C-alpha positions in Angstrom: 0.0 -0.1 0.0 1.4 3.3 -1.0 -1.5 5.5 0.3 -0.9 8.1 3.0 -1.1 6.8 6.5 -4.1 9.3 7.1 -6.1 7.4 4.4 -4.9 3.9 5.5 -6.0 4.6 9.0 -9.1 6.5 8.2 -12.3 4.1 8.4 -14.4 6.6 6.5 -12.1 5.9 3.3 -12.7 2.6 1.8 -9.8 2.5 -0.8 -6.1 2.7 -0.8 -3.6 3.1 -3.7 -1.4 -0.1 -4.0 1.7 -0.8 -5.8 1.8 -4.6 -6.8 4.6 -6.9 -5.6 6.0 -9.2 -8.5 8.0 -12.3 -8.0 10.4 -11.3 -11.1 12.8 -8.5 -10.9 13.1 -6.5 -14.1 15.6 -4.0 -12.9 13.2 -1.1 -13.8 13.8 2.3 -12.1 10.4 2.1 -10.8 11.1 -1.0 -9.0 11.9 -1.4 -5.3 13.4 -4.8 -4.3 11.7 -6.7 -1.3 12.4 -10.2 0.1 12.4 -12.2 3.4 13.8 -9.4 5.3 10.6 -7.6 4.7 8.2 -10.2 5.3 8.0 -11.2 1.6 8.5 -15.1 1.0 11.0 -14.6 -1.9 12.8 -11.9 -3.6 10.4 -9.9 -5.4 9.8 -6.3 -6.5 7.2 -3.4 -5.9 6.3 -2.0 -9.3 5.4 1.6 -9.1 4.3 1.5 -12.8 1.3 -0.4 -12.2 -0.5 1.6 -9.1 -3.9 0.6 -8.5 -6.8 1.5 -6.4 -8.0 -1.3 -4.0 -10.8 -1.6 -1.5 -9.3 -2.0 2.1 -11.6 -4.9 2.7 -9.6 -6.9 -0.2 -6.4 -6.5 1.7 -6.5 -9.6 3.9 -3.5 -9.4 5.9 -0.3 -7.6 6.8 2.9 -9.3 5.4 5.6 -7.0 5.9 7.1 -3.4 5.9 9.9 -1.3 4.4 13.0 0.0 6.2 13.8 3.7 5.9 16.3 3.2 3.1 13.5 1.3 1.2 11.1 4.0 1.8 13.4 6.4 0.1 13.7 4.0 -2.7 9.9 3.9 -2.8 9.7 7.6 -3.0 12.3 7.7 -5.8 10.3 5.0 -7.8 7.1 6.5 -7.4 8.6 9.8 -8.6 10.1 8.2 -11.7 6.8 6.4 -12.4 4.7 9.7 -12.0 7.2 11.5 -13.9 7.7 13.9 -11.1 11.0 15.8 -10.3 13.2 13.0 -8.8 15.9 15.7 -8.0 13.8 17.3 -5.5 14.0 14.3 -3.4 16.7 14.3 -0.8 18.5 11.2 0.8 17.2 10.1 4.2 13.8 11.6 3.8 10.5 9.9 3.2 7.3 11.5 1.7 4.5 12.8 3.7 3.4 9.6 5.2 3.3 6.7 2.8 2.7 3.7 4.9 5.5 1.3 3.5 3.4 -1.5 4.5 3.0 -4.9 2.4 -0.2 -6.3 2.3 -1.7 -9.5 0.9 -4.8 -9.2 -1.3 -7.5 -11.7 -1.1 
């Protein structure tokens, strides 16, 4: 899930923006690698090119989370995918509250 924490936690909002996780790494600028250290069973990639809107009720379980460095990578991958100014991102900072949680869709 890449929605703001406010959106994720607000019961009045029924949907969240998600970036799917794929089991194959392609080496794209819009990917963030994840794996067992994140709670994902095998080395995989979050692909920010394929953002989608999902109902919270379809996310059946918490799988894992991203560390601080991976949140920075996620910010950069999202900026590239959305054609935003990547240069405006600074190392060591994360956006305004993306959750960085990895959930299972059921």
